[in-house]
N, C-alpha and C positions, 0 to 999 in steps of 0.2 A: 531508750529514753530519748525524747526529742525536746530540745529547748524551744520554748515559746517566745515569740516576739511580743513586745508590749506595744500594741498599735495605738495606744492612747497618748503616747509621748508627744506627738506633734499637734494634739488638739489644743485649741486656745483655752486657757484657764485650767488645764489639767495639772493637779498638784496633789494627787491621792496620797494620803498619809501612809498607806500600806505598800503601794507598788510604784509610786513615782520615784525615779532615780534622782530627781532634782529637788525633792522636798528636803530641806536641810535638817529637819527633825523627824523625818519619816523612817519607815522600816526597810525600804529599798528591796522589796521582795522580787525575786525572779522565779519563774515557774517552768515546769517541764511536764510533758505528757508522757505517761508510762502506761500504754494500753488504754484501759478505760478509767485511769486515775490521773489526777493532777497532783504533782508533788512540788515541794519547795524545801530548801534548807535555809536556816537563818541562825546567825550567831548572836544570842542575846548580849546586851551591854548593860552596864551598871545603871544607866539613866532610865532603864525600863523596869526597875525593880519595884516591888511593893515592900515586903519584909526584906531585911538584909539578905542578899544573895539569892532571892527568890523572884522569879519573873512575875510581874503584876498580873492578876487574873484578867483585868480588862484588856491588857495587851494580848494575852493568850486568846481571849475571845475574838479580838480583832484579827489575829493571824488566822484563826479557823474560819471566820466569816469571809475573809479575803480569798483563801484557797477554795472555799465553796463557791464563791462568785466566779472565779476563773473556771471552775468545773462547769458551771452553767454556760459560760461564754463559749467554751471550747467543746465540751462533750455534747451538750444539748444544742449548741449553735444559736444561741440568742442571749439577750441580756435581761436582767431583772433586778429586783430589789429584795432585800431580806425582809420578810414579813414576821418571822418568829425564829428564835434560836434557843435551843436548850443546850446548856453546857454542863458537863459533869467533870469536876476537877478531882482526879483520882490520886495523883501524886504531885508533890511540889516540883517545879521546874527550876533547877539551880542554874544561875547565870554563869558560874565559873567552870562549868563542865563541858563547854564546847557547843557546837551547832546542834540545833534541834531539827526535827524533820516533820513536815506537814504533809498530810495525805488527804485527798478528798475524792469521793466517788458518788455518783448519782445512785440513789436507792429507789427512787420512784419519780416518774415524770408524768404528770397529767396535763391537761390543756393549759392551765394557768398556774399551777403550783408544782414546783420541783423540790423534792426532798433530797438533801445532800448529807452524807455522813462524812464528817471531817475529824481528823485525829492529829494529835500532837505527840510526838515521841521524843524522849530524851536522846542525848548523844549515844547512849548505850542501848538504845532500842526499846526502852520501857515506855508503855503507853501511859502518858501523864494526864492528858486532857482529851475529852471526846465530846463532840457535839452533833446534834441534828439541826441542820439549817433548812428552813422552809423559805424558798424564794418565790415571790410572785414573778412569773416570767411572762414577758411580752412576746407576741409574735415578732419575728425578726424585723419586719418592716416598721412596726411600732417602736421597737427597741432602738432602731436607727434614729427615729424622729425624737423620741422622748429622752433617751439617755446617751445618745451618740454612739450606739453600738456599731462598730465598724464592719461587722460581718465575720463569720467564722474563719474565712480564708486569711484575714488580716493577721491572725495569730501565728501563721506559718510562713511568713515571708522572711 
């Protein structure tokens, strides 16, 4: 497993809720490449709950959307934007049970649409939430211009 560098950190105006280490209310995610998958672990805190001791569903969707985006950045080698996302909540994610694990893999890549399967596992390895994320992907040169995509190599410095 290989830790990925966050190449967006030094871009002007960068304050991503999910992955910026400097966003005071953000999730501060770090990502790793494990073969053809992107993974992350994250320890939920009380301020992200919906029902008592249960991680809010919108935060779960955000986590899955973000790991899917990093899969597009690193595995496909370009940037894009989420055009549609289907989320299936299978089990509650309890905040007091430790770190959760996020996993994303590309399931289909066509010219402009990339389909990503993203999953959220509890600390004991139970699949709690699963999504299919459809990303509108730009050609790398367009991604650089439109969304400041730094290029695939920037994730490995």
